[in-house]
N, C-alpha and C positions, 0 to 999 in steps of 0.2 A: 632678252639679250640681243636678238636680231634687230629689233627696233632701235635699241640703243646704238648699235653699230652703224645702222643706216643714218641715224641722227648725227653721229659724230663724223662719219666718213663718207656718207652719201651712198647711193645705190651702186651695186657692182656694175662694172663696165665690161662689155664684150670686147674681144680683141679687135674686131672690125670697126669699133668706134674710135680707134686710136687717132685716125686722121682728124676727127672732130675735136680731139683734145689738143691739137697743135695750136701754136700761138701766132696771131697776126703781129705785125711789127710794133703796134702800140703796146700790147701786153708783153711782148718779148723784151722791149726796152726796160719795162719795170722788173721783169723776172731775171734777166741775165745781166743787166747793167746796174742794178741797185747797189751792189758792192762798190763798183767803180765810182758811181755818182756820189754815194754817201761818203766816200773817203775824203772828199774835199772839205767835209765838216770838221775834220781833225788834222789833215795833212799840214796845213800852215801852222797850226798850233804846235805840232810836234817839232817843226823846224825851230820855232821860237823857243820852245821849252829847252832844246839842246843849246841854242845860242845864248840863252839867258845865263848860262854858267859864266859867260864872259861879260855879263852886264847888258843892260837894255841898249847900250850904245851899239851893240853888235847887230841889232835888229835891221839895220840897213841892208844886211846880207840876205834877208828873207826873199826879197824880190829877185835878185840874181840867181839864187838857188832855185826858186820856183820856176823861173824861165828855163833854166837848165833841165829841170825835171820834166817840164812840159815838152821841151824839145825831144827828150828821150821817149816820152809818152807818144808823141806824134809818130816817131820812127816805128815804135812797136805797133801802133794801130795800122799804119800803112803795111807793115810786114805781115800782120795777121789778115789783112785783106787778100794778100797773095796766098796765104795758107787756105783760106776759105775757098778761093777759086780753084786751088789744086785739089782740095779734099771736100767736095760738095756734100758728101755724106757725113761729115764731121771730122775735123782735123785737130784733135787735142794733141798735147805734147807727147803723150804716150804712143798714140797711133803714128804720128809723124816720125818720132825717134825709132820706133820699132821697125817701120818699113825702110828707113834710110840709114840708121846707125847701128841697129842690132838690139838684142833683148836687154843687155846690161844698161846701156844708156836709157832705154825705154822704161825699165823698172826704176831707175834713178829719178827720171822725170815723174813717173807715177807716184812714187813715195814722197817726192817733194810737193807735188800737188795735193795729195791727200793730207799731208801735214798742214799745208797752207789753208786748205778748206776748213779744217778744224779751227785754226787760229782766226780765220776770217769770221766765223760765227762768234767766237769768244770776244774778239776785239770790237766787232760791230755792235754787239749787244751791250758790252761794257760802255762804249761811247754813247749809245742811245740812252742808257740809264743816266750817264753823266749829264746829258742834255736836259733830261727832265728834272734831275736833282739841282741843276743850275737854276732853273726857274722856281723850283719848290724845294729849298734846302732842307726843310723838315723831313724829307723822305730819304735823306742820304744814308741813314742807318739801315735802310731796307735795300741797299745797293745790290747785294748778292741775291737775296730772294727775288727781287724784281728781275734780275738777269736770268735766273733759272726759269721763272715763269714765262719770260719772253721766249726763251729757246723752246720750251715745251709747246708754246702757242704756235710758233712757226713750224715746228715738227708736225703738229696736228693738221695744220692747213695743208702742208705738203703731202701728207698721207691721203688727203682728199683728192689729189690729182693735180696735174700741171696747169690745166686751164683754170681751175678754181683759184689756185694760188696766184696766177697771173692776174685774174680779175680783182681779187682782194687787194693785191699789192700795187695795182696801177694808181689808185687814188692817192695814197701817201706819196708815191714817187712823183707824180705830177704836181701835187701840192707843194712838195719840197722844191721842185724846179721853179715853179712860179714865184714862191715867196723868196727864194734865194737869189734868183735873177733880179727880182724886184729890189731886194736889199742892196745888191751890188749897184744896180742902176741908180737908186735914190742916193746911196752913199757917194758915188762918184759925182753925181749931179750937184749935190750939196757942196762937195769939195771944190768943184769947178766954179761954183757961184760964190765961193768965199765963206760958206757956212760949214766948215769942216767939222764933222762929228767927233766928239771926244769921249773916251772911256774914263769913268770915274768910279771911285769906291771899290776898287778891286784889291783883295789881299793877295799879294804875289806869292808864288810858290817858293819854297826854300830849296835851293839847289847848291851843291858844292861849287865853289868858285874855281874857274879855270881861265887860262889865257887862251886867246885865239890861236889855234895851231891847225896843222893839217888834220890831225885825228878828230878834233872837234868839228871841223868843217865836214869831214867825211861822215861823222855821226849825224850831223844836221841834214846832210844830203840824203843819207840812208833813211832817216825818219820821214823826210818829206816824200820819199819814193813810195810810201804807203798809198799815195794817191794813184799809183799805177796798178795796184792789185785789182784783179778781177777782169783784166782785159781779155784773158783767154776764154772766159766763160762763154762768150758768143761763139767762138770757134768750136768749142766743145759741144755746144748745144744746137748746132745746125739742124740735126734731124728733128728738133722740136718745133721748127718754124713751119708755117704753112707754105705750100708750094708757090713759086719756085724758091726752095729753101735757101740755097746759097746766095741768091740775089737779095732776099730779104735780110739775111744775116749780115751781108756786107753793108747794106744801108743802115741797119741798126747799129753796127759797129762804128760807122762814120759819124752818125748823129751823137752817139755816146761820147766819142772822142772830142767833138766840138764842144759839147756841153761841159765835160769835165775840164777841158783846158780853160774855157771862159770863166767858170766858177772858181777854179783853183787860183788863177791869177788875180781875179777880182777880189777874192777874200784875202789873199796875201797882201794886196795893195791896201785894202781898207784896214787891215790889222795894223799896218805901219802908220798910216796917216791918222788913224783914230787913237793910237797909243795903247792898243791892247797889250795885256801882260799875262803870261802863263800863270794859271792859278790852280790849286788843288780843288777848289770849290765851284768855279765857274768856267765854262769853256770859252774859248776866244770867240767863237761864233755868237755865243750868248752876249758877250761884251759888245761886239759889233752891232748886234741887233738892238741892244738897249741904247747905244749911242746914236744909231741911225733912226730907229722907229720910236724911241722913248719907251717907257714902261707901260705901254698900252696894249690894245688887243693884237695889233700886228706882231709885237714882240712875242706874245704867247703863242700865236699861230706859228711863228717861225720855230719856236722851241718844240712845240708839239709835232710839227712837220719833220723837224730834224730827228726827233726821237723816233717817230714812226719809221722814217726811211732807214735810220741806222739799225734799228732792230730788224726791220724787214730786209736789210742788206744781207743778213744771214741767209736769205732765200737763194742768193746766187750759189752759195755752197750747197744748199739743200737741193738745188737743181743739178749741180755738176758732180758732187761727191758720189751720189748713188749711181749716176750714169757711168762715171769712170770705174767705180767698183764693179758694175755689171760687166763692163768690157774686160776687166782683169779676171773676173770670175769665169767668163766665157773662154778666156785663154788659159784658165787653170792656175791663176796666180792668186786668187782669193777664194774663199769658200763658195761653193756652187749656189748657196741660197741667195747670194747677192745678185745673181743673174736673173732671178725670177721677179716678175711684176706682181703686185698685189691686185686686189679686186678692183682698185681704182686706176689700174695701169701705171702705178707708181712703183719704183724700186723700194719697197717698204723696208727691207732689212738695212739697206744703206742709209735711209733716212733716220731710222731709229738709232743705229750705231753712231752716226754723226752727232745726233743730239746728245746722247749719253756721254760721249768723249768730250764734246765741247762744254758740257756742264761741269765735268770733272776739272777741266782746265780753268774754267771761269772761277770755280770755287777755290781751287788751289792758289790762284793769284789774287784772291780777294776782290775780283771784279774791277780792278784798277787798270785803266787803259795804259798808263805809263809803265806798269809792270809787265804788261803783255806785249807791248810794242817791240822790245828788243828781240823777241822771238819771231816777229812777224816779217813777212815779205821775202825773206831769203829763199824760202821754198819756191815761191812763184817765180822769182828771177832765175833760179836754177832751171826750172822746167821750161821757161820761156827761152832761155839761151839754148838749151838742147833742141827745142822745137825749131828755132831759127837755123841752127847748124844743120838739122835734118832737112829743112827746106832747101838750103843751098845745095846739099847733096842731091835732093830730088830734081832740082832744075838742071844740074849738071848731067844727071843720068837720063832724064826724060827728054830734054831739049825741045820742049813744047814751044809754040809760037810766043815770042816775047820773053824767052827764058833768060836771056842775058840781063835784061832790065830787072826781072824778078829776082834773079840770083844776087844782083848787086843790092837790091832793097833788103832782102833777107840777110845778106852778109853784113850790111851795116847794122841791122837789128841785132844780129848775133854778137858783134863786137861791142855794141853799146850795152846790151843787157849782161854780157860777160863781165864787162868792167864794173857794172853796178853790183853784180854778184860778189866779185872780189872785194869791193868796198864794204858791202854788208858784212862779209865774213871777217874782215879785218876790224872794222869800226865797232861791230856789235859782239865780237867773240866773247870778250870778258863780261859783257852785260847780259849774257844769256843765250846768244846765238850758238854757243858751243853745244847747248842742249839739242837744238835742231840738227846741227851737224852730226851729232851722235845718233839721234833718233832715225834720221833718213836711212843710213846704212842698215840699222836694225830692221826697219820695215822692208828693205830690199831683201835682206836675209830671210825674213819671215815669208815673203812671197815666193822666194826660190824654194824654201822648205815645203810650202804648200804644193807648189808645182811638182816637186819631186815625189810627194806622197801620191798625188793624182796619177803621175806617170807610172809609179810602181803598181798602183791598183790596176791601171789600164793593161799593163803587161801581164799581171796575174790573171785577169779575166778575159784576156784577148782570145778570140776564136779566129784561127786562120781562115781567110776567105775561101781557100780551096778545100777546107775540111768539110766532109759530109757527116752529119750526125747520124749515128747508127739507129736503126729502127727496131732492133731486137729487144724484146721485153725481158726485164730482170725481175725476179720474184721479190716481193716485198714482205718483210717480217716486221710486224708492228709491236712495239713494247710501250706500255703505259705505266709510269710510276703511280702507285696507288697508296696514299697515306691512310685514307678512310673510304668507306662507301658513301660518296656524296654526289650531288647532282652534277657538279662539274666533272667528276670522274666518269659518271654514267654517260655524259655527253661526249667525252673523249672516246669512250669505248664504242659508242654508236658511230662516231666518225671513223674510228679504226676499222670497224667491220665493213664500212663502205669502201675501204681501200684494199683490204686483204682478208683472206680466210684464216691467216696465221696471226692471231692477236694474242698477246700474253700480258697479263698484269703482274707487276713486280712490286713487292713491298719490302722495304728495308727497315729492320727493327733491332733493338737491343733487348726486347721483351718477347720471347718466343711464345709464351702463353697468350699474351694479348694479340700477337700476330695470328695465332691459330683461331682465335675468336673472330677476327676480321675475315680470315679465309673461309670459315664456316658460313658467315653471313653472305660473303661475296659469291660463293658457289651456289647458295640457295637462291639469291636474287639475280645473279648474272650467270646463268648456266652456260656451259660450253666454252668458257674462256679460262685457260689455265692460269693458276694463281701461284706465283713463285715467291717464296720467302727467302730473302737474303739477310743472313744474320750479321750484326755489327757489334762485336763484343767490346769495341772501344767507343761505342756510342756515336759513331760518325754516320752521316747520311750520304754525302756526295761521293766520297772515295769508294765505298763498297759498291754503290750503284754503277759508277763509271767502270770499275773493274769487271762487273758482271756484263755490262754492255759491250766492253771491248772483247771479252771472252766470246760472247754471242756473235759479234761481228766477225771474229776470226773463224768461228765454227761454220757460219753459213757461206763462207767463201766469197764469191763475186756478187752475191745477192745484196739487196739494199735493206739496211736496218733503219726503220723509221721510228723515232722516239716522239710520242705525242705527250705534250706537257699540259695537263689540265690547268687552267688559269682563271681564278675568280676575279672578275672585273669590279674594282671598287667604284662606289657611287660618288664619293667625295675625295678631294685631293689629299686630305690627311690620311685616308685609309690606305693610300698607296704604300705607306711605310709599314703597314701591318701585314700585308699579304704578298705572296708570290716571290719572296726572297729565295726560297729553295729552287723554284723554277728558273730564276735568273742564274743562279750558281750552276745548275745542271747545264743550262744552255751554254754558258761561257766555257765550261769544262769540255763540252763535246764539239765545240766549233772547230772545224778543220779536220776532224777525224775521218779517215778514209771509209767510204761506203756507209756512213752514218748521217742521216738527215734528221733535223730537229724541227718540229712544228708546234706552235702554241695553239691550244684550243680554248678560246676565251668563253667564259660563261657569265652572264648576268641575268638575274631574274627580274623581269619587269613587274612592278607592283600594280 
């Protein structure tokens, strides 16, 4: 078992090895930017898919919409450079909003981000599977199983630790960058030389006809804004960079921004000049690749690289969802297990939960990108807007050098992303965005409930700093429920004798004659221990025993009554359902009783 774990997850890492697990800029670009970089593979297509409702004549709007989106994207990148400078230890939306706007906006930002991270995994993997089925149509019937397998693969890699995931994901990321930039370069060069590539043999998607109107343009714009998702990942992940963390993070963010802008505009341009058409069976990038490279090796390299990056783009969420969950858990808004690192210094609970929820979403929507997109990106724009508003408040309060310029930059970012959020809510509401608008408040309510539970527990167990715990000894009276004279009972008695000279065995029965037989054997084999028989005429076990214990606790006054429960430890998982049910029921019935302590005495015989 241990060797299998080591093979799957690698050797355990000590805490002081964390610095070695941090990422240089080369690997960080692949780890934190894969979502943003990969979105260019479907952003232009989504704009076209929406505009196609008005006919292919509306495709001339793809470039103007893409330029507008890139303009907003550049504003966000510049804004997050300010955030990284102000929060060099990590400045995600939750932290910025919490410190500058209060806990309610912070939880709203956190819930929006957690939702977006789940959808990022589902959408990225679905788009990756579409890329491979575009090149190999015979695999289309395996769309959902391939997506599930891809999510599990990315989960497994992330459980091995941040550095290993960065190493593995670097190759597909840079292969995608080289082949996509090459595609754009060759395509534009051919166009300038008069050899414009043309897409042929595509079965267009069937979409309901619409006339061009404000709502259609808003939907096209909102769909294209999927290219902006993942920008915050670098700001969230600053602590994962090698020193100097914040400088390396800003450099990585800038490089990512330039690459995304160039590839997005380049693919939008080529989609227009090559005559690409939205299809249910072949992606637009695949169509451009066939038109530019032809059906040769470079085309298949493009498709495999696109598939690899789209699937591994889920890694951005696997890097940030667990990190955000750990911060929320540290603050008491998520279960505490999310705060702990596993053997490989990864936040294992967050990684596993993200994978499971993403699989459920992927299966529920049939692995279709077009079905998932209406739910996508509204969460990220909500959180980005709150982050930018928080940064404006930060600069106005701190007034650090250059604060006026920074406040203006973040203010422009807040206005731009706020407008985009409203457009998303309006344009996508009827198409499924209402679901996210409902889920986010539910998540906020759940986090507040968890926090309230932790606060209640803290108040219940709080010890005042000025209190001095008394050193006076209180006498202990030990009682051991005895169903039979067995080895686990004998072990409990030995333990009880080590605690106190006052040890009593108690047997509850509805058969007095049988109880007397057990008493005789007990007194012969365990001399010196009183054996009390509690009769149960109604054949109950728990209630008569509890009444006896409560009576004894009242009789001994302020002394302590210790109840030792013999517990047979099962060897196999299925045996757990056969033993120790009575011990559990006794324990539950005694919890919270004044001056009564309960302790399990486990027993398992080694063969």
